[in-house]
Structures are given as structure tokens and as C-alpha cells.
C-alpha positions as CSV (number, residue, x, y, z in Angstrom):
1,X,-26.4,-11.2,-0.2
2,X,-24.4,-8.1,-1.0
3,X,-22.3,-7.2,2.0
4,X,-18.9,-5.8,2.8
5,X,-17.0,-5.3,6.0
6,X,-14.3,-2.6,6.5
7,X,-12.7,-3.7,9.7
8,X,-10.0,-6.2,10.4
9,X,-12.1,-9.0,12.0
10,X,-13.7,-9.6,8.6
11,X,-10.5,-11.0,7.3
12,X,-10.7,-13.8,9.9
13,X,-14.3,-14.6,9.3
14,X,-14.2,-14.8,5.5
15,X,-12.1,-16.5,2.9
16,X,-9.9,-14.0,0.9
17,X,-11.9,-14.3,-2.3
18,X,-15.2,-14.0,-0.5
19,X,-14.1,-10.8,1.2
20,X,-12.9,-9.4,-2.0
21,X,-16.2,-10.3,-3.7
22,X,-18.2,-8.6,-1.0
23,X,-16.3,-5.4,-1.2
24,X,-16.2,-5.3,-5.0
25,X,-20.0,-5.9,-5.1
26,X,-20.6,-3.0,-2.8
27,X,-18.3,-0.8,-4.8
28,X,-20.2,-1.6,-8.0
29,X,-23.5,-1.0,-6.3
30,X,-22.3,2.3,-5.0
31,X,-21.1,3.3,-8.4
32,X,-24.5,2.4,-9.9
33,X,-26.8,3.6,-7.1
34,X,-24.8,6.4,-5.4
35,X,-25.1,4.7,-2.0
36,X,-22.3,6.4,0.0
37,X,-20.8,9.7,0.7
38,X,-17.3,10.1,-0.8
39,X,-15.5,9.3,2.5
40,X,-17.3,6.0,2.8
41,X,-16.6,5.2,-0.9
42,X,-12.9,5.9,-0.3
43,X,-12.8,3.6,2.8
44,X,-14.6,0.9,0.8
45,X,-12.0,1.2,-2.0
46,X,-9.2,0.8,0.6
47,X,-10.8,-2.3,2.0
48,X,-11.2,-3.8,-1.4
49,X,-7.5,-3.2,-2.2
50,X,-6.5,-4.8,1.1
51,X,-8.7,-7.8,0.5
52,X,-7.2,-8.2,-3.0
53,X,-3.7,-8.1,-1.7
54,X,-4.5,-10.6,1.0
55,X,-6.0,-13.0,-1.5
56,X,-3.0,-12.7,-3.9
57,X,-0.5,-13.4,-1.1
58,X,-2.5,-16.4,0.0
59,X,-2.1,-18.0,-3.4
60,X,-5.3,-16.9,-5.2
61,X,-4.6,-16.4,-8.9
62,X,-5.3,-13.0,-10.5
63,X,-7.6,-14.7,-12.9
64,X,-9.7,-15.9,-10.0
65,X,-10.0,-12.4,-8.6
66,X,-10.9,-11.0,-12.1
67,X,-13.7,-13.6,-12.3
68,X,-14.8,-12.7,-8.7
69,X,-14.9,-9.0,-9.7
70,X,-16.9,-9.6,-12.8
71,X,-19.4,-11.7,-10.8
72,X,-19.6,-9.0,-8.1
73,X,-20.4,-6.4,-10.8
74,X,-23.0,-8.7,-12.3
75,X,-24.6,-9.3,-8.8
76,X,-24.8,-5.5,-8.2
77,X,-26.3,-5.0,-11.7
78,X,-29.1,-7.5,-10.9
79,X,-29.9,-5.9,-7.5
80,X,-32.4,-3.0,-7.6
81,X,-31.1,0.2,-6.1
82,X,-34.2,0.5,-3.8
83,X,-34.1,-3.2,-2.7
84,X,-34.3,-3.8,1.1
85,X,-31.4,-6.2,0.7
86,X,-29.1,-3.6,-0.7
87,X,-30.3,-1.0,1.8
88,X,-29.4,-3.4,4.7
89,X,-25.9,-4.1,3.2
90,X,-25.3,-0.4,2.7
91,X,-26.1,0.4,6.3
92,X,-23.7,-2.3,7.5
93,X,-21.0,-0.6,5.4
94,X,-21.8,2.8,6.9
95,X,-21.6,1.3,10.4
96,X,-18.2,-0.3,9.6
97,X,-17.0,3.0,8.2
98,X,-18.0,4.8,11.5
99,X,-15.4,2.6,13.3
100,X,-12.9,2.9,10.4
101,X,-13.1,6.7,10.4
102,X,-12.1,6.8,14.1
103,X,-8.8,5.0,13.5
104,X,-5.7,7.1,13.1
105,X,-3.1,4.4,12.7
106,X,-3.1,1.1,10.9
107,X,-0.5,-1.5,10.3
108,X,-0.6,-3.7,7.1
109,X,1.6,-6.8,7.5
110,X,3.0,-8.4,4.4
111,X,5.0,-11.5,3.8
112,X,8.3,-10.0,5.1
113,X,7.5,-6.4,6.1
114,X,4.7,-4.2,7.2
115,X,3.4,-0.8,6.1
116,X,2.6,1.5,9.0
117,X,0.0,4.2,8.3
118,X,-0.5,7.4,10.4
119,X,-3.0,10.1,9.6
120,X,-2.8,12.1,12.8
121,X,-2.8,15.8,12.0
122,X,0.6,17.4,12.5
123,X,2.4,20.6,11.6
124,X,5.9,19.0,11.3
125,X,7.1,16.5,8.8
126,X,6.5,12.9,9.8
127,X,6.1,9.4,8.2
128,X,2.6,9.0,6.9
129,X,3.1,5.5,5.4
130,X,6.4,3.7,6.0
131,X,8.2,0.4,5.7
132,X,11.4,-0.5,7.4
133,X,14.1,-2.7,5.8
134,X,17.6,-3.8,6.5
135,X,20.2,-4.3,3.7
136,X,23.5,-5.7,5.0
137,X,24.5,-3.6,8.0
138,X,22.5,-0.6,6.7
139,X,18.9,0.4,7.4
140,X,16.1,1.9,5.3
141,X,12.9,3.8,6.0
142,X,10.8,4.1,2.8
143,X,7.3,5.5,2.1
144,X,5.3,8.7,2.2
145,X,6.4,11.5,4.5
146,X,5.2,15.1,5.1
147,X,3.1,17.4,7.1
148,X,0.0,17.0,4.9
149,X,-2.3,14.1,4.3
150,X,0.2,12.0,2.3
151,X,3.4,14.0,1.6
152,X,6.3,13.0,-0.6
153,X,7.8,9.6,-1.5
154,X,11.0,9.4,0.5
155,X,13.8,7.0,1.3
156,X,15.9,7.6,4.4
157,X,18.9,5.4,4.8
158,X,21.4,5.0,7.7
159,X,24.8,3.6,6.7
160,X,26.7,1.7,9.3
161,X,30.1,2.8,8.0
162,X,29.1,6.5,7.6
163,X,29.2,6.4,3.8
164,X,27.6,9.3,1.9
165,X,25.7,8.4,-1.3
166,X,25.6,11.0,-4.0
167,X,22.2,9.8,-5.4
168,X,19.5,7.2,-5.2
169,X,17.3,5.4,-7.7
170,X,14.0,3.7,-7.3
171,X,13.6,0.6,-9.6
172,X,10.1,-0.8,-10.3
173,X,8.3,-2.9,-12.9
174,X,7.2,-0.8,-15.9
175,X,3.5,-1.4,-15.8
176,X,3.1,0.2,-19.2
177,X,5.3,-2.4,-20.9
178,X,4.3,-5.5,-18.9
179,X,1.2,-7.5,-18.2
180,X,1.9,-8.7,-14.7
181,X,4.5,-9.3,-12.0
182,X,7.7,-11.2,-12.3
183,X,7.8,-13.8,-9.5
184,X,11.0,-15.8,-10.2
185,X,10.4,-19.5,-10.2
186,X,7.0,-19.1,-8.5
187,X,4.4,-21.7,-9.4
188,X,1.4,-20.5,-7.5
189,X,0.4,-20.8,-3.9
190,X,1.2,-18.5,-0.9
191,X,4.2,-16.2,-1.5
192,X,5.5,-16.2,2.1
193,X,8.6,-18.2,1.2
194,X,9.5,-16.2,-1.9
195,X,12.4,-13.8,-1.2
196,X,12.0,-10.2,-2.2
197,X,15.0,-10.2,-4.6
198,X,13.1,-12.9,-6.6
199,X,10.1,-10.6,-7.0
200,X,11.9,-7.9,-9.1
201,X,11.5,-7.9,-12.9
202,X,14.5,-8.2,-15.3
203,X,16.2,-5.1,-16.5
204,X,14.2,-5.2,-19.8
205,X,11.0,-4.8,-17.8
206,X,12.1,-2.1,-15.3
207,X,11.5,1.5,-14.9
208,X,13.7,3.8,-12.9
209,X,13.1,7.0,-11.0
210,X,16.1,9.1,-9.9
211,X,15.7,11.0,-6.7
212,X,15.0,14.6,-7.3
213,X,16.4,15.9,-4.0
214,X,19.0,14.8,-1.4
215,X,19.7,16.1,2.1
216,X,20.8,15.0,5.6
217,X,17.9,13.3,7.2
218,X,16.1,15.3,9.9
219,X,15.6,13.6,13.3
220,X,11.8,13.5,12.7
221,X,12.3,10.9,10.0
222,X,15.0,8.9,11.8
223,X,14.4,6.1,14.3
224,X,14.9,7.0,17.9
225,X,18.3,5.1,18.0
226,X,19.7,6.7,14.9
227,X,21.7,9.9,15.0
228,X,22.2,10.6,11.3
229,X,21.2,9.5,7.8
230,X,20.5,10.6,4.3
231,X,17.1,11.5,2.9
232,X,16.1,11.3,-0.8
233,X,12.8,12.5,-2.4
234,X,11.4,10.8,-5.4
235,X,9.1,12.3,-8.0
236,X,5.3,12.2,-7.6
237,X,4.7,9.9,-10.6
238,X,6.6,7.2,-8.8
239,X,3.8,7.1,-6.2
240,X,1.2,6.3,-8.8
241,X,3.6,3.6,-10.2
242,X,3.9,1.9,-6.8
243,X,0.1,2.0,-6.3
244,X,-0.4,0.2,-9.6
245,X,1.9,-2.7,-8.8
246,X,0.9,-6.2,-7.7
247,X,1.0,-6.6,-3.9
248,X,3.3,-9.6,-4.2
249,X,6.0,-7.6,-6.0
250,X,9.1,-5.9,-4.7
251,X,10.9,-2.7,-5.8
252,X,14.6,-1.8,-5.3
253,X,16.0,1.4,-3.8
254,X,19.6,1.8,-5.1
255,X,21.9,4.1,-3.3
256,X,24.7,5.4,-5.6
257,X,28.3,5.8,-4.4
258,X,31.5,6.6,-6.2
259,X,32.6,3.1,-5.7
260,X,29.4,1.2,-6.3
261,X,25.7,0.6,-5.5
262,X,24.0,-0.6,-2.4
263,X,20.5,-2.1,-2.9
264,X,17.5,-2.3,-0.5
265,X,14.3,-4.3,-1.3
266,X,10.9,-3.0,-0.4
267,X,7.8,-5.3,-0.5
268,X,4.8,-3.6,-2.3
269,X,2.3,-5.4,-0.1
270,X,-0.7,-3.2,0.8
271,X,0.9,0.1,-0.2
272,X,-2.2,1.1,-2.2
273,X,-4.5,0.3,0.7
274,X,-2.4,2.3,3.1
275,X,-2.3,5.2,0.7
276,X,-6.1,5.1,0.4
277,X,-6.4,5.0,4.2
278,X,-4.4,8.2,4.4
279,X,-6.7,9.9,1.9
280,X,-9.9,8.9,3.6
281,X,-11.0,11.5,6.2
282,X,-10.8,10.6,9.8
283,X,-13.2,11.6,12.6
284,X,-11.2,14.0,14.8
285,X,-11.7,14.9,18.4
286,X,-14.0,11.9,19.2
287,X,-11.6,9.1,20.2
288,X,-7.9,8.7,20.9
289,X,-5.6,7.3,18.2
290,X,-5.9,3.5,17.7
291,X,-3.6,1.0,16.2
292,X,-4.9,-2.0,14.3
293,X,-3.0,-4.7,12.4
294,X,-4.6,-5.8,9.2
295,X,-3.7,-9.1,7.5
296,X,-4.3,-9.4,4.5
297,X,11.2,13.1,-4.6
298,X,11.6,14.9,-11.5
299,X,14.4,13.2,-13.5
300,X,13.5,9.8,-14.8
301,X,15.9,7.0,-15.7
302,X,15.0,4.0,-17.8
């Protein structure tokens, strides 16, 4: 049967590969038969991205997921667009989306850190998708911030000694020159025990993005217990780069000082799923904000 769930309980009921297969099959059927409105298709894509990340972190190989996706497309191709089976599965997806569209906040846990997504409408700048990290005595908030649906890619750092960086650089794997993630001395299986600094590619496979703007951080982007910090905005193309990375990878935010560099590591995790959640429309005025935990700013430097 072709079926797909969009809500968190599905992750507990199905094995990661099964859940990914179900969602990929419904995406393929939607592409072929035009089953859903754009909002439902976006939600389904977010669910598929989340299921893929959950499977990878659980130790499922990328090759297994590619096979599952091919099989899902083949299943959809063999199913008639007017079949009762597909109609029933599509209705279940729409029912799941009705609940999904009423959610305003979601949390996507990873191996070490979580992404918190917030799509509540607001006129002031706020975090839309954010991950918190500590590096030494310093603290980092990293993600998408703004008053719109997604905003800009930002890093806000608080330095315990009051140091003032003159710049920042985001270091990622160059997906144009590599075929997959670098997971140092990783031989398969769950990645929960693999430290973030061992998920970063060597210098020859890296791509860097220099921050395009710097300013003192506003209180709206600082934690309640922080009085000051520095905010850096990265270019828009860095967002697309992050969304294309493997959920098991990590990136580095380097803060540049006259006397050296301080590095913070960010887990990619379900960044792509969280970004898709922000872009999918929510149902406003019908329910209060809910929070659910899901398992599973233009100078460029090379």
C-alpha cells in the first residue's frame, strides 16, 4: 500500500527506511497524478527529508535509501492515478497535513543538538530556525532569523571574556566537488557517538562563506540570560549549501580575531526539514501554537 504519515508518531510506528519509502512513494505519486495542493506537497517533502535524516543517523546507508527511493517511484508508477488504493492513501496524507498545518513550532532533535523551528507571524526579527552550541566558555546561536517566513542565515555569539571578533566565516563541505560526507573513521551504524569535529571535511573539500555583515546583537536574538553578543549575517547561497548537506555532517563557524580563531561546530541534522516546515503555510487563527519534538549574511572564501 502507498501511504505516508506527516506527524511525529509515525516515526515510532515504522522503521526509518519504511517511513522514508512511504513518503517518497507518495511524493512520486503526487508528481505523477497531481494529488495535492502545493501546501500539502511542501509538507510531504518536509516529512520525507526528516525521515531520510532519521534513517541516516540510525545507520541506514545512503545506498539503501537510494534503492528505497527507486522502489518507491516504481511503486507509484505501477499504481493507477484513479485507483481506490491511491485515493485512500492521499486522503490519509491530507488528514495528516491538517494537523501539521496547525503546528507553529517544531523541534528536530539530532545526535548532539536540536533545531527549533518557529513560524509564528511576527513584525520584529526573531529566530525562525535555530541551533544552540557551546564552544569552550563561549556560546553560539546559529540559523535563520528575520521577520519574514525564513529570514537570513545568522550566527550570534556571546564571548565570555568580552572579546570582539572582526569577522566570521562559515565552513562547509563543497557539494560541487565531493560525492558525500566525510565522517572520520566512521564504519557505519548509528552516528550518535561520532563527535561533530570528526564530521567536517578536510581543507581540500571545504567551501567557505565570509559573513557579509556584522553588528552588535539585538536582544531579540540573544538568550534571556545574555546581555550582549555579536551578530553575523551570511550570504543567501550558504542556505542552499546547508540544505544540500548530509544530515550526519557538521559545519564550522569560525570567529576571526586579531590574535586567532575560535571555532564552533553545528550539526546539520534536520536543517532541510526545518526549513521546509517554515516555508509550508500554517493555518492561522484556529489553534494555539503547539510544540512537538520530532526524532528522526556576499563575499565568498575558498
